[in-house]
VEXNUKOL-706455 format. One record per residue (C-alpha): x, y, z; residue number from 1. Coordinates in steps of 0.2 Angstrom, whole numbers, plus 5000, padded with zeros to 4 digits. Layout:
N
+------+-------+------+-----+
! east ! north !   up ! seq !
+------+-------+------+-----+
!    X !     Y !    Z ! NUM !
...
+------+-------+------+-----+
END
This chain:
173
+------+-------+------+-----+
! east ! north !   up ! seq !
+------+-------+------+-----+
! 5670 !  5427 ! 5706 !   1 !
! 5659 !  5419 ! 5692 !   2 !
! 5644 !  5420 ! 5704 !   3 !
! 5648 !  5438 ! 5707 !   4 !
! 5648 !  5441 ! 5688 !   5 !
! 5632 !  5432 ! 5686 !   6 !
! 5624 !  5442 ! 5700 !   7 !
! 5630 !  5458 ! 5693 !   8 !
! 5624 !  5454 ! 5675 !   9 !
! 5607 !  5449 ! 5682 !  10 !
! 5605 !  5465 ! 5692 !  11 !
! 5610 !  5475 ! 5677 !  12 !
! 5597 !  5466 ! 5666 !  13 !
! 5584 !  5469 ! 5679 !  14 !
! 5588 !  5488 ! 5681 !  15 !
! 5588 !  5491 ! 5662 !  16 !
! 5570 !  5490 ! 5656 !  17 !
! 5567 !  5482 ! 5639 !  18 !
! 5561 !  5495 ! 5626 !  19 !
! 5543 !  5492 ! 5623 !  20 !
! 5535 !  5507 ! 5615 !  21 !
! 5532 !  5513 ! 5597 !  22 !
! 5533 !  5531 ! 5591 !  23 !
! 5527 !  5539 ! 5575 !  24 !
! 5535 !  5554 ! 5567 !  25 !
! 5531 !  5564 ! 5551 !  26 !
! 5549 !  5566 ! 5547 !  27 !
! 5547 !  5577 ! 5533 !  28 !
! 5537 !  5589 ! 5544 !  29 !
! 5550 !  5588 ! 5558 !  30 !
! 5564 !  5593 ! 5545 !  31 !
! 5555 !  5606 ! 5536 !  32 !
! 5545 !  5615 ! 5550 !  33 !
! 5558 !  5618 ! 5563 !  34 !
! 5567 !  5635 ! 5563 !  35 !
! 5581 !  5629 ! 5552 !  36 !
! 5570 !  5620 ! 5540 !  37 !
! 5559 !  5635 ! 5537 !  38 !
! 5575 !  5646 ! 5533 !  39 !
! 5582 !  5632 ! 5522 !  40 !
! 5565 !  5631 ! 5513 !  41 !
! 5565 !  5650 ! 5510 !  42 !
! 5583 !  5649 ! 5504 !  43 !
! 5579 !  5635 ! 5492 !  44 !
! 5564 !  5644 ! 5485 !  45 !
! 5575 !  5660 ! 5482 !  46 !
! 5588 !  5649 ! 5474 !  47 !
! 5575 !  5640 ! 5463 !  48 !
! 5568 !  5657 ! 5457 !  49 !
! 5585 !  5662 ! 5451 !  50 !
! 5587 !  5646 ! 5441 !  51 !
! 5569 !  5649 ! 5435 !  52 !
! 5574 !  5666 ! 5428 !  53 !
! 5587 !  5659 ! 5418 !  54 !
! 5576 !  5646 ! 5411 !  55 !
! 5562 !  5659 ! 5407 !  56 !
! 5575 !  5668 ! 5396 !  57 !
! 5580 !  5653 ! 5387 !  58 !
! 5562 !  5649 ! 5384 !  59 !
! 5559 !  5666 ! 5378 !  60 !
! 5573 !  5664 ! 5365 !  61 !
! 5565 !  5649 ! 5358 !  62 !
! 5548 !  5658 ! 5357 !  63 !
! 5556 !  5673 ! 5348 !  64 !
! 5564 !  5661 ! 5335 !  65 !
! 5548 !  5652 ! 5332 !  66 !
! 5538 !  5668 ! 5330 !  67 !
! 5551 !  5674 ! 5318 !  68 !
! 5550 !  5658 ! 5308 !  69 !
! 5531 !  5658 ! 5308 !  70 !
! 5530 !  5676 ! 5302 !  71 !
! 5544 !  5674 ! 5290 !  72 !
! 5542 !  5686 ! 5276 !  73 !
! 5540 !  5678 ! 5259 !  74 !
! 5556 !  5687 ! 5254 !  75 !
! 5565 !  5675 ! 5266 !  76 !
! 5574 !  5661 ! 5256 !  77 !
! 5571 !  5643 ! 5260 !  78 !
! 5590 !  5641 ! 5266 !  79 !
! 5587 !  5656 ! 5278 !  80 !
! 5571 !  5647 ! 5284 !  81 !
! 5580 !  5631 ! 5286 !  82 !
! 5594 !  5639 ! 5296 !  83 !
! 5581 !  5647 ! 5307 !  84 !
! 5573 !  5630 ! 5310 !  85 !
! 5590 !  5623 ! 5315 !  86 !
! 5593 !  5638 ! 5327 !  87 !
! 5576 !  5634 ! 5335 !  88 !
! 5581 !  5615 ! 5337 !  89 !
! 5598 !  5621 ! 5344 !  90 !
! 5589 !  5633 ! 5356 !  91 !
! 5577 !  5619 ! 5362 !  92 !
! 5592 !  5607 ! 5365 !  93 !
! 5601 !  5620 ! 5375 !  94 !
! 5585 !  5623 ! 5385 !  95 !
! 5583 !  5605 ! 5388 !  96 !
! 5601 !  5604 ! 5395 !  97 !
! 5599 !  5619 ! 5405 !  98 !
! 5582 !  5613 ! 5412 !  99 !
! 5590 !  5596 ! 5417 ! 100 !
! 5605 !  5605 ! 5425 ! 101 !
! 5593 !  5616 ! 5435 ! 102 !
! 5584 !  5601 ! 5442 ! 103 !
! 5601 !  5593 ! 5447 ! 104 !
! 5607 !  5609 ! 5454 ! 105 !
! 5591 !  5611 ! 5464 ! 106 !
! 5592 !  5593 ! 5470 ! 107 !
! 5610 !  5596 ! 5476 ! 108 !
! 5605 !  5612 ! 5485 ! 109 !
! 5591 !  5604 ! 5493 ! 110 !
! 5603 !  5590 ! 5500 ! 111 !
! 5615 !  5603 ! 5505 ! 112 !
! 5602 !  5613 ! 5515 ! 113 !
! 5592 !  5599 ! 5522 ! 114 !
! 5604 !  5585 ! 5526 ! 115 !
! 5612 !  5594 ! 5541 ! 116 !
! 5594 !  5597 ! 5548 ! 117 !
! 5589 !  5579 ! 5545 ! 118 !
! 5604 !  5573 ! 5554 ! 119 !
! 5600 !  5585 ! 5569 ! 120 !
! 5582 !  5578 ! 5569 ! 121 !
! 5588 !  5560 ! 5569 ! 122 !
! 5599 !  5564 ! 5584 ! 123 !
! 5585 !  5572 ! 5593 ! 124 !
! 5573 !  5557 ! 5589 ! 125 !
! 5586 !  5545 ! 5595 ! 126 !
! 5588 !  5554 ! 5612 ! 127 !
! 5569 !  5556 ! 5614 ! 128 !
! 5566 !  5538 ! 5609 ! 129 !
! 5578 !  5532 ! 5623 ! 130 !
! 5570 !  5543 ! 5635 ! 131 !
! 5553 !  5536 ! 5632 ! 132 !
! 5559 !  5518 ! 5630 ! 133 !
! 5553 !  5516 ! 5612 ! 134 !
! 5559 !  5501 ! 5603 ! 135 !
! 5555 !  5508 ! 5586 ! 136 !
! 5550 !  5525 ! 5578 ! 137 !
! 5541 !  5524 ! 5562 ! 138 !
! 5540 !  5538 ! 5548 ! 139 !
! 5522 !  5543 ! 5546 ! 140 !
! 5525 !  5548 ! 5528 ! 141 !
! 5527 !  5529 ! 5524 ! 142 !
! 5513 !  5517 ! 5521 ! 143 !
! 5505 !  5517 ! 5539 ! 144 !
! 5487 !  5513 ! 5538 ! 145 !
! 5482 !  5518 ! 5556 ! 146 !
! 5491 !  5525 ! 5571 ! 147 !
! 5484 !  5532 ! 5587 ! 148 !
! 5488 !  5551 ! 5590 ! 149 !
! 5496 !  5546 ! 5606 ! 150 !
! 5511 !  5538 ! 5597 ! 151 !
! 5514 !  5554 ! 5586 ! 152 !
! 5530 !  5562 ! 5593 ! 153 !
! 5532 !  5575 ! 5579 ! 154 !
! 5527 !  5590 ! 5589 ! 155 !
! 5538 !  5586 ! 5603 ! 156 !
! 5552 !  5583 ! 5591 ! 157 !
! 5550 !  5600 ! 5583 ! 158 !
! 5550 !  5608 ! 5600 ! 159 !
! 5566 !  5599 ! 5605 ! 160 !
! 5574 !  5602 ! 5588 ! 161 !
! 5570 !  5621 ! 5590 ! 162 !
! 5577 !  5621 ! 5608 ! 163 !
! 5593 !  5612 ! 5601 ! 164 !
! 5595 !  5625 ! 5587 ! 165 !
! 5593 !  5639 ! 5600 ! 166 !
! 5607 !  5631 ! 5611 ! 167 !
! 5618 !  5625 ! 5596 ! 168 !
! 5615 !  5636 ! 5581 ! 169 !
! 5620 !  5629 ! 5564 ! 170 !
! 5636 !  5636 ! 5557 ! 171 !
! 5634 !  5647 ! 5542 ! 172 !
! 5644 !  5643 ! 5527 ! 173 !
+------+-------+------+-----+
END
C-alpha cells in the first residue's frame, strides 16, 4: 500500500510540470484600457466634472468677495471691511473643506468603479499564468529596469478580459 502511494505521488509529480516562466503586465493599462475600464474612466471623468463645477462656484464666491473688498468704497466703514475680510476667510475655509471632500469623493468613486475591473483582470491573469506555466507575473509599472517584450502579457490579458466581459457582463448598480 505504501509503495503504491509513493508510486502515485511520484507519477503525479512527474506529470505536473514545475512553473518556470515569468510574465510581465502593465496592470494599470490592463485595468483602464479594457471595455469596462474605458467606460469607468468616462464615468469617473463625468463625475469629476460635476464636482469641479461645485468647486468653481465656491472659488467664484471667494473672488467676488475679494473684488468687493479691493474695490471697497471709501464710504465703507472699517468694521464693514473687517466683516468682509472675515467672510472671505470663511469662504476660503469652506472651499478648502469642499476641495478635500471632492478629492476623497473622487478617490471613493475611483475605487468603486475600478476595483471590480481590477479583480476581474487579476482572475484572468491567474488563469493565463497557469496556462503558460508562469511562476510569477510582475507589474510593469513597478521598478523594472529591463524586460524583453516576449514576457509582456498585457495585450493578451486585455483581449481575454474583453472576451470575459462579453461572456459575463458586469452587473450595473
